[in-house]
C-alpha positions in Angstrom: 24.3 -20.1 -34.5 22.5 -21.2 -37.7 22.6 -18.5 -39.4 20.4 -20.0 -42.6 17.7 -20.7 -40.4 18.1 -17.5 -38.9 17.5 -16.0 -41.9 14.7 -18.4 -42.5 12.9 -18.1 -39.0 13.2 -13.9 -39.7 11.7 -14.0 -43.6 8.6 -16.2 -41.5 8.6 -14.1 -38.8 8.1 -10.6 -41.6 5.7 -12.7 -43.2 3.7 -13.6 -40.3 3.7 -10.2 -39.2 2.7 -8.5 -42.2 -0.2 -11.2 -42.0 -1.2 -10.7 -38.2 -0.5 -6.2 -37.5 -3.6 -5.0 -39.3 -5.7 -6.5 -37.2 -3.0 -6.0 -33.8 -2.9 -2.1 -35.2 -6.5 -2.2 -35.7 -7.4 -3.4 -32.1 -4.4 -1.1 -30.4 -5.8 1.6 -32.6 -9.2 2.0 -30.6 -7.7 2.7 -27.2 -4.2 4.4 -27.9 -3.3 8.3 -29.4 -1.9 7.2 -32.8 1.4 8.6 -32.0 2.5 5.6 -29.6 0.7 2.5 -32.1 3.9 2.0 -33.5 5.5 1.8 -30.1 2.6 -0.7 -28.4 2.5 -2.7 -31.4 6.5 -3.3 -31.4 6.2 -4.4 -28.3 3.3 -6.6 -28.6 6.1 -8.4 -31.3 8.9 -8.2 -29.3 7.3 -10.5 -26.8 5.6 -12.5 -30.0 8.9 -12.8 -30.9 10.7 -14.5 -27.7 7.9 -16.4 -27.2 7.9 -17.8 -30.9 8.0 -21.3 -30.2 4.4 -20.9 -27.3 2.4 -19.6 -29.5 -0.8 -20.6 -31.0 -1.5 -21.4 -34.8 -3.9 -19.3 -34.7 -1.6 -16.3 -32.6 -4.1 -13.2 -33.9 -5.7 -13.7 -30.1 -2.5 -14.4 -28.4 -1.4 -11.3 -29.8 -4.5 -9.1 -28.7 -4.2 -10.0 -25.6 -0.6 -9.2 -25.0 -1.7 -5.8 -27.1 -4.4 -5.3 -24.1 -1.8 -6.3 -20.8 0.7 -3.7 -23.6 -2.0 -0.9 -23.3 -2.6 -1.4 -19.7 1.1 -1.4 -18.8 1.5 1.6 -20.5 -1.8 3.4 -18.8 -0.2 2.4 -15.6 2.9 4.5 -16.8 1.3 6.8 -17.7 -0.5 7.5 -14.6 2.5 7.0 -12.1 4.3 10.0 -14.5 1.2 12.0 -13.9 1.7 11.8 -10.3 5.2 12.2 -10.4 4.8 15.8 -11.8 2.2 16.7 -9.8 4.2 15.8 -7.2 7.2 17.4 -8.5 4.8 20.7 -8.7 4.5 20.0 -4.9 7.6 20.1 -4.0 8.0 23.5 -6.7 5.1 24.9 -4.5 6.6 24.0 -1.1 9.8 26.0 -2.3 7.9 28.9 -2.5 5.6 28.4 0.5 5.6 29.9 3.5 7.1 27.4 6.1 5.0 29.5 9.0 2.2 28.6 7.1 3.2 25.1 6.1 3.6 24.8 9.4 0.1 26.2 11.1 -1.3 24.3 8.5 0.1 21.2 9.3 -0.6 21.6 13.1 -4.4 22.0 11.9 -4.4 18.5 10.6 -2.9 16.8 12.8 -5.4 18.8 15.5 -8.1 17.3 12.9 -6.7 14.3 12.9 -6.6 13.8 16.8 -9.9 14.4 16.7 -10.6 11.2 15.0 -11.3 7.6 16.1 -7.5 5.9 16.7 -8.4 3.2 13.9 -8.4 6.1 11.6 -5.7 8.0 12.9 -3.6 4.8 12.0 -4.6 4.2 8.6 -4.2 7.8 7.6 -1.0 7.9 8.9 0.1 4.6 7.5 -0.8 6.3 4.5 0.1 10.4 4.6 3.1 9.8 7.2 5.1 6.5 5.9 3.5 6.7 2.4 2.5 2.7 2.5 -0.2 1.9 -0.4 -3.0 -0.3 0.3 -0.8 -3.4 0.0 1.7 -2.0 2.5 -1.3 -1.0 4.8 -2.8 -4.5 4.7 0.3 -6.2 6.1 0.4 -3.5 8.7 -3.1 -4.2 10.0 -3.6 -8.0 9.3 -5.9 -6.9 6.9 -7.2 -7.6 2.9 -6.0 -5.5 0.6 -10.1 -4.1 -0.3 -10.2 -4.0 3.8 -7.4 -1.8 4.0 -8.3 0.6 0.8 -12.3 0.0 2.3 -10.9 1.8 5.8 -8.8 4.2 3.6 -11.3 5.8 2.1 -13.6 5.5 4.8 -10.9 7.2 6.9 -11.0 10.1 4.6 -14.1 10.7 4.0 -14.4 11.7 8.1 -11.6 13.7 8.0 -13.1 15.5 4.3 -16.0 16.4 7.5 -13.6 17.1 10.2 -11.9 19.8 8.1 -14.6 21.6 6.8 -16.8 21.1 10.1 -17.0 24.6 12.1 -13.4 25.2 13.8 -15.1 25.8 17.6 -16.4 22.5 17.8 -14.7 21.2 21.1 -13.3 17.8 20.7 -15.3 15.0 22.3 -12.5 12.3 22.7 -9.8 15.0 22.9 -9.1 17.9 25.6 -6.3 20.2 25.4 -7.2 22.3 28.3 -9.0 20.8 31.3 -13.1 22.6 31.9 -13.3 24.1 35.0 -15.6 22.9 37.3 
């Protein structure tokens, strides 16, 4: 590596950063808490450094587009962290919960699920039991991700409707005890 060229490239990059970063910061500040702005902008310029040869002459739109992608990734990561924290809190609740109560709730839930249509049962169990997301459900069912998402949403809505229905309503589909004539 030619250290003179590397030093010149770094100096050019620093000067370019000084010219362009105020606009990138302005964009990022609109969508990001102040304490995260430096990290987002640093990641934007890291990407820019690795793609220096590909940058257009007016790189500000490209930098802002990259900032948009970095922010989007950051939001998704934040959502995953929140979900993980919620799941861990749920595990803590399970550790202190009454096992008999959990078994009864599970049995009640499975009984209500058994009263749903078979396609609703399948999609709910693929999501809840097998832990599949919409893409995984789509693969299993041989449909689009959008269709799988819609099926799951509708099945969940029907499940909630059933859970909110009176418990003494007999099931039209499943009879545990044959009726006496």
